[in-house]
DRENMIGU-680718 format. One record per residue: residue in one letter; x, y negated, z negated of N, C-alpha, C in turn. Coordinates in steps of 0.001 Angstrom, whole numbers, padded with zeros to 6 digits, always signed. Atoms other than C-alpha are relative to their C-alpha. Layout:
N
aXYZXYZXYZ ...
END
This chain:
64
m+001123+000912+000053-001643-047569-017329-000954+000201+001174 k+000900-000227-001128-003075-046415-013996-001172+000886-000405 i+001085-000864+000464-005081-043764-015808-001059-000834-000711 a+000957+000870+000686-006674-046473-017937-000878-000741+001001 k+000797+000670-001025-007777-048292-014778-001016+000946+000621 i+000911-000971-000595-009292-045119-013354-001174+000262-000940 f+001076-000239+000956-011251-044408-016532-000865-001237-000179 q+000758+001239+000111-012288-048043-016662-001078-000049+001077 y+000971+000026-001087-013983-047768-013284-000941+001195-000044 a+000901-001141+000161-015461-044395-014210-001253-000425-000759 y+001176+000492+000720-017761-046287-016582-000995-000656+000954 l+000911+000579-000991-019179-048182-013609-000712+001089+000792 v+000615-001128-000708-019784-044895-011816-001118+000600-000857 f+001028-000525+000892-021653-043594-014851-001183-000960-000100 a+001087+000976+000056-023663-046833-014992-000904+000127+001228 v+000793-000169-001223-024763-046348-011379-000814+001293-000073 l+000728-001273+000117-025696-042722-012068-001170-000113-000977 f+001084+000186+000956-027734-043683-015130-001090-000909+000561 l+000984+000875-000621-029413-046461-013175-000845+000768+001016 y+000733-000842-000956-030343-044009-010410-000958+000932-000738 d+000847-000884+000791-031687-041616-013040-001200-000757-000559 a+001094+000802+000550-033751-044386-014613-001034-000334+001071 i+000934+000339-001082-035251-045406-011270-000804+001222+000422 s+000729-001209-000388-036127-041824-010377-001007+000407-001077 k+000954-000314+001065-037732-041254-013795-001146-000996-000022 w+001031+001041+000007-039615-044543-013521-001028+000279+001101 n+000907-000275-001120-041069-043574-010126-000831+001256-000234 d+000741-001225+000289-042096-040125-011368-001025-000200-001104 g+000926+000278+001088-043892-041636-014324+000332+000752-001272 t-000370-000721+001223-042032-039508-016843+000677-000946-000972 h-000629+000802+001039-040692-040825-020089+001510+000231+000024 g-001446-000131+000070-037009-041391-020666+000735-000989+000874 a-000654+000984-000861-036355-044177-018195+000701-001059-000835 y-000602+001026+000852-035624-046578-021027+001333+000466-000584 v-001259-000545+000523-032938-044301-022426+001088-000086+001063 s-000974+000076-001090-031224-044134-019039+000411-001449+000262 l-000336+001419-000171-031422-047922-018702+000921-000484-001110 a-000856+000387+001120-029897-048344-022148+001408+000565+000171 l-001322-000589-000223-027062-045960-021298+000738-000679+001150 a-000627+000737-001099-026422-047804-018032+000526-001343-000506 g-000454+001264+000585-026220-051093-019938+001206+000190-000904 l-001132-000302+000873-023890-049528-022478+001260+000291+000809 a-001155-000312-000842-021614-048213-019726+000590-001270+000614 v-000490+001271-000550-021376-051687-018151+000698-000806-001088 f-000630+000700+001115-020621-053200-021557+001377+000588-000313 i-001278-000655+000292-017862-050651-022191+001015-000306+001095 f-000904+000353-001096-016390-051392-018735+000646-001354-000253 f-000553+001340+000211-016003-055100-019497+000824-000071-001282 f-000730-000034+001259-014852-054414-023058+001387+000602+000199 r-001288-000663-000216-012116-052021-021968+000885-000811+000944 r-000785+000816-000924-011046-054303-019091+000636-001177-000730 r-000519+001145+000755-010641-057237-021480+001190+000408-000860 f-001081-000409+000880-008503-055304-023931+001183+000587+000756 r-001119-000480-000809-006441-053646-021179+000827-001181+000502 k-000719+001194-000449-005549-057083-019783+000731-000670-001155 k-000631+000582+001181-004822-058339-023274+001259+000783-000371 y-001138-000859+000309-002497-055388-023875+001118-000177+001025 e-001020+000200-001049-000722-055880-020511+000693-001346-000172 n-000606+001308+000205-000150-059581-021228+000912-000013-001221 k-000804-000066+001208+001181-058818-024687+001288+000779+000255 g-001169-000807-000309+003550-056146-023359+000947-000687+000974 g-000829+000683-000988+004806-058374-020538+000768-001188-000560 s-000662+001186+000553+005831-061262-022792+001247+000348-000807 k-001167-000397+000800+008469-059242-024660+001255+000021+000809 
END
């Protein structure tokens, strides 16, 4: 289960990278900043989604 925690936090790292990409594209005036912002939002959503189900799975496995 430690690997699941590592991959869970990898989504936050990707969100930060996409956010940085969006800010740099926004300052340059090029198009594509909205796509990077959407991917950053998606990565944050996946982080919370996976964290919720990992905790749910751990609680279910611990009650047996």
